C-alpha positions as CSV (number, residue, x, y, z in Angstrom):
1,M,70.8,-21.4,34.2
2,R,72.3,-19.9,31.0
3,A,75.5,-17.9,31.3
4,S,73.8,-14.6,30.3
5,T,71.0,-15.2,32.8
6,E,73.5,-16.0,35.6
7,K,75.5,-12.9,34.6
8,K,72.4,-10.6,34.9
9,R,71.5,-12.2,38.2
10,T,75.0,-11.7,39.6
11,R,75.0,-8.1,38.5
12,I,71.7,-7.5,40.3
13,I,73.2,-9.0,43.4
14,E,76.4,-7.0,43.2
15,V,74.5,-3.7,42.7
16,A,72.0,-4.5,45.5
17,T,75.0,-5.3,47.8
18,E,76.5,-1.9,47.1
19,L,73.2,0.0,47.6
20,F,72.3,-2.0,50.8
21,I,75.7,-1.1,52.2
22,E,75.6,2.6,51.2
23,Q,71.9,3.3,51.9
24,G,70.7,0.5,54.1
25,Y,68.0,-2.0,53.4
26,K,65.1,0.4,54.1
27,D,66.3,3.2,51.9
28,T,67.2,1.0,48.9
29,S,64.5,0.6,46.3
30,L,64.1,-2.0,43.6
31,D,63.6,0.9,41.2
32,Q,67.1,2.1,42.1
33,I,68.6,-1.3,41.5
34,V,66.8,-1.7,38.1
35,S,67.9,1.8,37.1
36,I,71.6,1.0,37.7
37,C,71.4,-2.6,36.2
38,G,69.2,-1.8,33.3
39,G,66.4,-4.2,32.4
40,S,63.0,-4.1,34.1
41,K,61.5,-4.7,37.4
42,Q,59.8,-7.8,35.9
43,T,63.3,-9.3,35.3
44,L,64.2,-8.6,38.9
45,Y,61.1,-10.3,40.1
46,R,61.8,-13.3,37.9
47,Y,65.1,-13.9,39.7
48,F,64.0,-12.8,43.2
49,S,60.4,-12.9,44.4
50,N,60.7,-9.6,46.2
51,K,63.1,-7.2,48.0
52,E,63.4,-9.5,50.9
53,G,64.2,-12.4,48.6
54,L,66.9,-10.3,46.9
55,F,68.4,-9.4,50.3
56,V,68.5,-13.1,51.3
57,E,70.4,-13.8,48.1
58,V,72.8,-10.9,48.7
59,L,73.6,-12.4,52.1
60,A,74.0,-15.9,50.7
61,H,76.2,-14.7,47.8
62,N,78.5,-12.6,50.1
63,T,78.7,-15.4,52.7
64,K,79.7,-17.9,50.0
65,I,82.5,-15.6,48.8
66,S,83.8,-15.2,52.4
67,L,83.7,-18.9,53.0
68,E,85.6,-19.6,49.8
69,S,88.4,-17.5,51.2
70,V,88.4,-19.5,54.4
71,F,88.4,-22.8,52.5
72,Q,91.4,-21.7,50.4
73,L,93.3,-21.1,53.6
74,A,92.4,-24.6,54.8
75,D,94.3,-25.9,51.8
76,K,97.5,-24.3,53.2
77,Q,98.0,-27.1,55.8
78,N,101.7,-27.2,55.2
79,E,102.3,-23.5,55.9
80,P,102.9,-22.3,59.4
81,L,99.8,-21.2,61.4
82,R,101.0,-17.7,61.8
83,E,101.4,-17.2,58.0
84,T,98.0,-18.7,57.4
85,L,96.3,-16.5,60.0
86,E,98.0,-13.4,58.6
87,D,96.9,-14.3,55.1
88,F,93.3,-14.7,56.3
89,A,93.4,-11.4,58.2
90,K,94.6,-9.6,55.1
91,K,92.0,-11.1,52.9
92,Y,89.3,-10.4,55.4
93,L,90.3,-6.8,55.8
94,R,90.5,-6.4,52.0
95,G,86.9,-7.7,51.8
96,I,85.7,-5.4,54.5
97,C,87.4,-2.3,53.0
98,S,86.2,-3.1,49.4
99,N,82.6,-3.0,50.6
């Protein structure tokens, strides 16, 4: 996938994430997402088959980000467990509070 295509796709996922959190799945429309992102509904449908497909990608994207944080902590094998767990808790809470 080209960089500009991936950038657009990621932007759609980020906007959809925010709207799903703020308004819920049911009250978020694809028109709202397109309005914020720019472009067209056709572009959105090219990346995601429908609203449900977009929601699945939102979940996958955010799960991947969360897991990356966990794997970064696994690399800290030489640090004391307490420090590692505190670091994880801080990152986890930052993630929750930012969404």
